[in-house]
C-alpha positions in Angstrom: -55.1 -29.0 -109.2 -58.0 -29.1 -106.8 -60.6 -31.9 -106.6 -64.2 -31.6 -105.7 -67.1 -34.0 -105.2 -69.4 -33.9 -108.3 -73.1 -34.7 -107.7 -75.5 -34.3 -110.5 -74.8 -31.3 -112.7 -76.9 -28.2 -112.7 -79.6 -28.2 -115.4 -79.2 -26.1 -117.5 -75.6 -24.9 -117.1 -76.1 -21.9 -114.9 -73.7 -19.9 -112.7 -74.0 -16.7 -110.8 -71.1 -14.5 -109.6 -71.3 -12.2 -106.5 -68.8 -9.4 -106.2 -67.2 -8.1 -103.0 -67.3 -5.1 -100.8 -66.7 -1.8 -102.6 -66.4 -3.8 -105.8 -68.6 -4.4 -108.9 -70.0 -6.9 -111.4 -67.4 -6.1 -114.0 -64.8 -7.8 -111.8 -65.8 -11.0 -113.4 -65.0 -10.0 -117.0 -61.7 -12.0 -117.2 -63.4 -15.1 -115.9 -66.5 -14.8 -118.2 -64.2 -14.4 -121.2 -62.9 -17.9 -120.5 -66.3 -19.6 -120.3 -68.1 -21.2 -123.3 -71.3 -19.6 -124.5 -73.3 -22.7 -123.5 -72.8 -21.8 -119.8 -75.4 -19.2 -118.8 -73.9 -16.6 -116.5 -75.3 -14.0 -114.1 -73.4 -11.1 -112.6 -75.2 -9.6 -109.7 -75.1 -5.9 -109.1 -75.6 -5.4 -105.4 -77.6 -2.3 -104.3 -75.4 0.7 -104.2 -72.7 -0.8 -106.4 -71.7 0.6 -109.8 -74.5 0.6 -112.3 -76.9 -0.8 -109.7 -80.0 0.5 -107.9 -79.2 2.9 -105.1 -79.0 1.8 -101.5 -80.9 3.9 -99.0 -80.3 3.0 -95.3 -79.3 -0.3 -93.7 -78.9 -3.6 -95.4 -78.1 -7.1 -94.2 -76.4 -10.0 -95.9 -79.8 -11.8 -95.8 -81.2 -8.9 -97.8 -78.4 -9.4 -100.3 -79.1 -13.1 -100.6 -82.7 -12.4 -101.3 -81.6 -9.9 -103.9 -79.5 -12.6 -105.6 -82.4 -15.0 -105.5 -84.7 -12.5 -107.1 -82.1 -11.9 -109.8 -81.8 -15.7 -110.4 -85.6 -15.9 -110.7 -85.5 -13.1 -113.3 -83.0 -15.2 -115.2 -85.1 -18.4 -114.8 -82.2 -20.0 -113.0 -83.9 -22.6 -110.8 -80.6 -24.3 -110.0 -77.1 -22.8 -110.4 -73.5 -22.9 -109.3 -72.6 -19.9 -107.1 -69.3 -18.0 -106.9 -68.7 -15.3 -104.3 -65.7 -13.1 -103.7 -64.8 -11.7 -100.2 -68.1 -10.2 -99.0 -69.7 -12.0 -101.9 -68.5 -15.3 -100.3 -70.4 -14.5 -97.2 -73.5 -13.7 -99.2 -73.1 -17.0 -101.2 -73.0 -19.0 -97.9 -76.1 -17.1 -96.6 -78.0 -17.9 -99.8 -77.0 -21.5 -100.1 -77.9 -22.1 -96.4 -81.3 -20.5 -96.7 -82.5 -21.4 -100.2 -81.9 -25.2 -100.1 -82.0 -26.8 -103.5 -81.2 -23.7 -105.5 -77.4 -23.9 -105.4 -75.7 -27.0 -106.9 -72.1 -26.0 -106.0 -70.5 -23.3 -104.0 -67.1 -21.6 -104.7 -65.8 -19.1 -102.0 -63.0 -16.8 -103.1 -60.8 -15.3 -100.4 -63.5 -14.9 -97.7 -62.7 -13.6 -94.3 -64.2 -12.4 -91.0 -64.3 -8.9 -89.5 -62.7 -9.5 -86.0 -64.6 -6.7 -84.3 -67.9 -5.8 -82.9 -70.1 -4.4 -85.7 -70.5 -1.0 -84.0 -66.8 -0.7 -83.3 -66.0 -1.7 -86.8 -68.3 0.8 -88.4 -67.1 3.6 -86.0 -63.5 2.9 -86.9 -64.3 2.9 -90.7 -66.2 6.2 -90.3 -63.3 7.8 -88.5 -60.8 6.6 -91.1 -62.9 8.0 -94.0 -63.2 11.3 -92.2 -59.6 11.5 -91.2 -57.9 10.6 -94.4 -60.5 11.2 -97.0 -62.0 8.5 -99.2 -59.3 8.6 -101.9 -56.4 8.2 -99.5 -58.3 5.6 -97.5 -59.0 3.5 -100.6 -55.4 3.7 -101.7 -54.2 2.4 -98.4 -56.9 -0.2 -97.9 -57.0 -1.7 -101.3 -53.4 -1.5 -102.4 -52.5 -3.7 -99.5 -54.7 -6.4 -101.1 -52.8 -6.5 -104.3 -49.5 -7.8 -105.6 -47.6 -7.2 -108.8 -49.6 -9.7 -110.8 -52.1 -6.9 -111.4 -51.2 -4.3 -114.0 -51.3 -0.6 -113.2 -54.7 0.0 -114.9 -56.3 -2.8 -112.9 -54.9 -1.5 -109.6 -56.0 2.0 -110.5 -59.5 0.9 -111.4 -59.9 -1.1 -108.1 -58.8 1.8 -106.0 -60.7 4.4 -108.0 -64.0 2.5 -107.8 -63.7 2.1 -104.0 -62.9 5.8 -103.7 -66.1 6.6 -105.7 -68.4 4.5 -103.6 -70.8 6.5 -101.4 -69.5 6.5 -97.9 -72.8 5.6 -96.4 -73.0 2.5 -98.7 -69.5 1.4 -97.6 -70.4 1.7 -94.0 -73.8 0.0 -94.4 -72.2 -3.1 -96.0 -69.3 -3.1 -93.5 -71.7 -3.2 -90.6 -73.7 -5.9 -92.4 -70.5 -8.0 -92.8 -69.4 -7.6 -89.2 -72.9 -8.4 -88.0 -73.2 -11.5 -90.1 -69.8 -12.7 -89.1 -70.7 -12.4 -85.4 -74.3 -13.6 -85.5 -74.9 -15.8 -88.5 -71.7 -17.2 -89.9 -71.4 -20.5 -88.0 -75.2 -21.2 -88.2 -75.2 -20.6 -91.9 -72.2 -22.9 -92.5 -74.0 -25.6 -90.5 -77.0 -25.5 -92.9 -75.0 -26.0 -96.1 -75.8 -29.1 -98.0 -74.1 -28.5 -101.4 -70.5 -29.2 -102.2 -68.2 -26.3 -101.1 -64.8 -25.4 -102.6 -62.6 -22.6 -101.3 -59.8 -20.8 -103.1 -57.9 -18.8 -100.5 -55.0 -16.4 -101.3 -55.0 -14.0 -98.3 -56.6 -13.8 -94.9 -57.2 -11.2 -92.1 -55.4 -11.6 -88.8 -56.9 -10.5 -85.5 -55.7 -7.0 -86.1 -57.3 -6.9 -89.6 -54.0 -6.9 -91.3 -54.2 -8.8 -94.6 -51.6 -11.6 -95.1 -50.8 -14.1 -97.7 -52.5 -17.3 -96.6 -49.4 -19.4 -97.5 -47.6 -17.6 -94.7 -50.6 -17.6 -92.4 -52.9 -20.5 -93.3 -55.0 -20.3 -90.1 -58.0 -17.9 -90.0 -61.4 -18.0 -88.3 -63.0 -18.2 -91.8 -61.0 -21.3 -92.8 -61.0 -22.8 -89.4 -64.8 -22.8 -89.1 -65.3 -24.1 -92.7 -62.7 -26.9 -92.2 -64.2 -27.9 -88.8 -67.9 -27.9 -89.8 -67.8 -29.2 -93.4 -65.6 -32.3 -93.5 -65.9 -32.6 -97.3 -64.9 -29.0 -98.0 -62.2 -28.7 -100.6 -59.7 -25.9 -99.8 -57.0 -24.7 -102.3 -54.4 -22.3 -101.0 -53.4 -20.1 -103.9 -49.8 -18.9 -103.7 -48.3 -15.7 -105.2 -51.8 -14.1 -105.5 -53.5 -11.2 -103.8 -57.1 -10.7 -102.7 -58.5 -10.2 -106.2 -58.2 -13.8 -107.4 -60.6 -13.2 -110.3 -58.1 -10.8 -111.9 -55.0 -12.7 -111.1 -56.1 -16.3 -111.6 -59.2 -16.1 -113.8 -58.5 -19.5 -115.4 -58.5 -21.2 -112.1 -62.1 -20.0 -111.5 -63.3 -20.7 -115.0 -61.9 -24.2 -114.9 -63.8 -24.8 -111.6 -67.1 -23.6 -113.2 -66.6 -25.9 -116.2 -65.7 -28.8 -114.0 -68.6 -28.7 -111.6 -71.1 -28.0 -114.4 -69.5 -31.0 -116.2 -69.0 -29.0 -119.4 
């Protein structure tokens, strides 16, 4: 089991979950089913994601963080634990860094960095979508993130959802991620003041090939967080793909209950 420093608990027991790129708020259903009703949960729907407001034009991860804060305000969550998956982990770092005092604890699930210039990254994605079509692209891109712990329906739903995302939304968020990775990642990490826990199952190598982190425990994402947050708690999760919330929901639910001292 992991351990984590436990400062004063959030009052009341609040937690917000941020989904990843080409994903959606329903990804957290397995985790939420394991949480007691006394814990107040929020599941953000980022603009352009399923069942959310549309996204027209560019967006930044700073915009996303502001969107989450507005959502927290609507829920009357003055203080909350924050869980982010993949792109959502980046947004969680950006939020906690720039809205000091709002986040009591931070859990980052399988974050990574795009190892390319933002314009190069978006151009490559655009070419792949045009060359292969979005369905074939989604099957190749997302099936590489999964292992046999997911059943066929889960795998189908993940791929189908990514294939149905508007292409301009996919590219807008991909550019936002690559830009934040290059320009804001290290500075945001340096501003964090709340306890940080990381559950990492996979990572991207310099060629953007996803590997199991047990076999390749070094990545820019983990290296920066290790170096700049001495108290960070990192748990490498074996035999698990990128979608930890589907494969290991109890691990996440247990963390939420522990940091909120339920």
